[in-house]
VEXDREN-2710 file (C-alpha; in Angstrom, 1 decimal):
% VEXDREN-2710
k/r/px/py/pz
1/UNK/-23.9/-56.3/-54.8
2/UNK/-22.2/-53.5/-56.6
3/UNK/-24.8/-51.0/-55.4
4/UNK/-24.3/-52.0/-51.7
5/UNK/-20.6/-51.7/-52.0
6/UNK/-20.9/-48.2/-53.5
7/UNK/-23.4/-47.1/-50.9
8/UNK/-21.1/-48.4/-48.1
9/UNK/-18.1/-46.6/-49.6
10/UNK/-20.1/-43.3/-49.8
11/UNK/-21.3/-43.7/-46.2
12/UNK/-17.7/-44.4/-45.0
13/UNK/-16.4/-41.3/-47.0
14/UNK/-19.0/-39.1/-45.4
15/UNK/-18.2/-40.3/-41.9
16/UNK/-14.5/-39.8/-42.6
17/UNK/-15.1/-36.2/-43.8
18/UNK/-17.2/-35.5/-40.7
19/UNK/-14.6/-36.9/-38.4
20/UNK/-11.9/-34.8/-40.2
21/UNK/-13.9/-31.6/-39.7
22/UNK/-14.4/-32.4/-36.0
23/UNK/-10.7/-33.0/-35.5
24/UNK/-9.8/-29.8/-37.3
25/UNK/-12.2/-27.8/-35.1
26/UNK/-10.7/-29.4/-31.9
27/UNK/-7.1/-28.5/-33.1
28/UNK/-8.1/-24.9/-33.6
29/UNK/-9.6/-24.7/-30.1
30/UNK/-7.0/-23.3/-27.6
31/UNK/-5.9/-25.7/-24.9
32/UNK/-7.0/-24.8/-21.4
33/UNK/-4.3/-23.3/-19.2
34/UNK/-4.3/-25.3/-16.0
35/UNK/-2.8/-22.4/-14.1
36/UNK/-5.3/-19.9/-15.3
37/UNK/-8.8/-21.1/-14.6
38/UNK/-11.8/-19.6/-16.3
39/UNK/-12.8/-16.0/-15.3
40/UNK/-14.0/-15.9/-11.7
41/UNK/-16.6/-13.2/-12.7
42/UNK/-19.0/-16.1/-13.5
43/UNK/-19.1/-17.0/-9.8
44/UNK/-21.6/-15.2/-7.7
45/UNK/-20.2/-14.2/-4.3
46/UNK/-22.4/-14.3/-1.2
47/UNK/-23.1/-11.5/1.2
48/UNK/-22.6/-11.6/4.9
49/UNK/-26.0/-13.1/5.5
50/UNK/-24.2/-16.4/4.8
51/UNK/-22.0/-15.9/7.9
52/UNK/-23.1/-18.4/10.5
53/UNK/-22.3/-17.6/14.2
54/UNK/-20.5/-20.4/16.1
55/UNK/-22.5/-21.1/19.2
56/UNK/-20.9/-21.6/21.6
57/UNK/-17.8/-19.8/20.6
58/UNK/-14.8/-22.1/21.2
59/UNK/-11.1/-22.4/20.4
60/UNK/-10.5/-24.4/17.2
61/UNK/-8.5/-27.6/17.6
62/UNK/-4.8/-27.3/17.6
63/UNK/-3.5/-27.6/14.1
64/UNK/-0.5/-26.3/12.1
65/UNK/0.2/-25.0/8.7
66/UNK/3.3/-23.7/6.9
67/UNK/4.5/-20.5/5.4
68/UNK/6.2/-20.0/2.1
69/UNK/9.6/-20.9/3.5
70/UNK/8.2/-24.2/5.0
71/UNK/8.2/-23.0/8.7
72/UNK/5.4/-24.4/10.8
73/UNK/2.8/-22.1/12.4
74/UNK/-0.4/-22.3/14.4
75/UNK/-3.3/-20.0/15.1
76/UNK/-2.1/-19.4/18.7
77/UNK/0.6/-17.1/17.2
78/UNK/-2.1/-14.6/16.3
79/UNK/-3.5/-14.2/19.8
80/UNK/-4.8/-10.7/20.5
81/UNK/-5.8/-10.3/16.8
82/UNK/-9.0/-11.0/14.9
83/UNK/-8.0/-13.8/12.4
84/UNK/-9.9/-14.4/9.2
85/UNK/-8.9/-18.0/8.2
86/UNK/-9.7/-18.7/4.6
87/UNK/-9.2/-22.3/3.3
88/UNK/-8.8/-22.1/-0.5
89/UNK/-7.0/-23.4/-3.6
90/UNK/-6.0/-21.9/-7.0
91/UNK/-8.1/-24.5/-8.8
92/UNK/-11.3/-23.6/-6.9
93/UNK/-13.5/-21.1/-8.8
94/UNK/-15.3/-19.6/-5.8
95/UNK/-12.0/-19.4/-4.0
96/UNK/-10.3/-17.4/-6.7
97/UNK/-13.4/-15.2/-7.2
98/UNK/-13.3/-14.1/-3.5
99/UNK/-9.5/-13.8/-3.3
100/UNK/-9.2/-10.1/-4.4
101/UNK/-11.8/-9.2/-1.7
102/UNK/-9.8/-11.0/0.9
103/UNK/-6.8/-8.9/-0.1
104/UNK/-8.9/-5.8/0.2
105/UNK/-10.0/-6.9/3.7
106/UNK/-6.4/-7.5/4.7
107/UNK/-5.5/-3.9/3.7
108/UNK/-8.6/-2.4/5.4
109/UNK/-8.5/-4.5/8.5
110/UNK/-4.7/-4.2/9.3
111/UNK/-5.1/-1.0/11.3
112/UNK/-7.7/-2.7/13.5
113/UNK/-5.7/-5.8/14.2
114/UNK/-7.5/-8.0/11.7
115/UNK/-5.3/-10.6/10.0
116/UNK/-6.3/-12.5/6.9
117/UNK/-4.8/-16.0/6.6
118/UNK/-5.5/-17.6/3.2
119/UNK/-4.4/-21.2/3.8
120/UNK/-4.0/-22.9/0.4
121/UNK/-4.5/-26.7/-0.1
122/UNK/-2.6/-26.6/-3.4
123/UNK/-0.3/-29.6/-3.8
124/UNK/2.0/-27.4/-5.8
125/UNK/3.0/-25.6/-2.6
126/UNK/4.3/-22.1/-2.3
127/UNK/5.3/-21.9/-6.0
128/UNK/1.7/-22.5/-7.2
129/UNK/0.4/-19.8/-4.8
130/UNK/3.1/-17.3/-5.6
131/UNK/2.5/-17.9/-9.3
132/UNK/-1.2/-17.3/-8.9
133/UNK/-0.8/-14.2/-6.8
134/UNK/1.7/-12.7/-9.4
135/UNK/-0.4/-13.6/-12.4
136/UNK/-3.5/-12.0/-10.9
137/UNK/-2.1/-9.0/-9.1
138/UNK/-3.0/-10.3/-5.6
139/UNK/-1.1/-8.4/-3.0
140/UNK/-1.4/-8.0/0.8
141/UNK/-1.9/-11.7/1.4
142/UNK/0.7/-14.0/2.7
143/UNK/1.5/-17.5/1.4
144/UNK/0.2/-20.1/3.9
145/UNK/-0.1/-23.8/3.1
146/UNK/-2.0/-26.9/4.0
147/UNK/-1.3/-29.2/1.1
148/UNK/-2.4/-32.4/2.9
149/UNK/-5.7/-30.9/4.1
150/UNK/-4.8/-31.4/7.8
151/UNK/-6.0/-27.9/8.8
152/UNK/-9.3/-28.3/6.9
153/UNK/-9.9/-31.7/8.5
154/UNK/-9.1/-30.5/12.0
155/UNK/-11.4/-27.6/11.7
156/UNK/-14.3/-29.7/10.3
157/UNK/-14.4/-28.0/7.0
158/UNK/-16.8/-29.6/4.5
159/UNK/-15.5/-27.9/1.4
160/UNK/-13.6/-24.9/0.1
161/UNK/-13.7/-22.1/0.3
162/UNK/-14.6/-21.9/3.9
163/UNK/-13.8/-18.9/6.1
164/UNK/-13.6/-18.8/9.9
165/UNK/-13.6/-15.7/12.1
166/UNK/-11.4/-16.2/15.2
167/UNK/-11.7/-13.5/17.9
168/UNK/-8.9/-11.9/19.9
169/UNK/-9.2/-14.6/22.6
170/UNK/-8.6/-17.3/20.0
171/UNK/-12.2/-18.6/19.8
172/UNK/-14.1/-19.4/16.6
173/UNK/-17.0/-17.0/16.4
174/UNK/-18.4/-17.6/12.9
175/UNK/-17.8/-19.4/9.7
176/UNK/-19.0/-19.0/6.1
177/UNK/-19.0/-21.8/3.5
178/UNK/-18.6/-20.7/-0.1
179/UNK/-17.2/-17.6/-1.7
180/UNK/-18.1/-14.2/-0.3
181/UNK/-17.5/-10.5/-0.8
182/UNK/-15.0/-9.6/2.0
183/UNK/-14.2/-6.2/0.7
184/UNK/-17.6/-4.6/1.5
185/UNK/-18.3/-2.4/4.5
186/UNK/-20.9/-4.9/5.5
187/UNK/-18.2/-7.6/5.8
188/UNK/-16.0/-5.5/7.9
189/UNK/-18.9/-4.6/10.2
190/UNK/-19.9/-8.2/10.5
191/UNK/-16.4/-9.2/11.4
192/UNK/-16.3/-6.5/14.1
193/UNK/-19.6/-7.6/15.4
194/UNK/-18.9/-11.3/15.7
195/UNK/-15.3/-11.0/16.9
196/UNK/-16.1/-8.3/19.5
END
């Protein structure tokens, strides 16, 4: 009886020591920062071969989104321009991986009448997007919001990121599901080709 009690006590002490070491290891591990996801470099961006033409080209359904001040807008406001609509969120790894390339596209395409509309589904609204842009040096992109997912639903988007190319006549000409490198010469050429 005495042997069993001693053996049980040693086993319990060993388990307690292992649990203590595991707890100490967890305490030393830094807590994840919700506003700063893991590095997007781990995400592989697609090339323009993933851009699928919309056949037949047609106007997207009427839908609205808001700007940083809460004013309502629609795609019709951008008639006469090529519009690159990107549906994204700050918590989405492929979204944030492609965001710098969308900013580069906005800079490069502005002279040609190409407008990039990154429409965020973040529930934190403009503050979350502004914070993300500032923390990651994202410039040349506006703050556009769709926190309830109405735009994504109206456009038949299956997941984010999804990017639509709207031509100067307001028709969807192509879409790409997943993150892509929009800063490349190939991307600009593909947009010119599909948008006419």
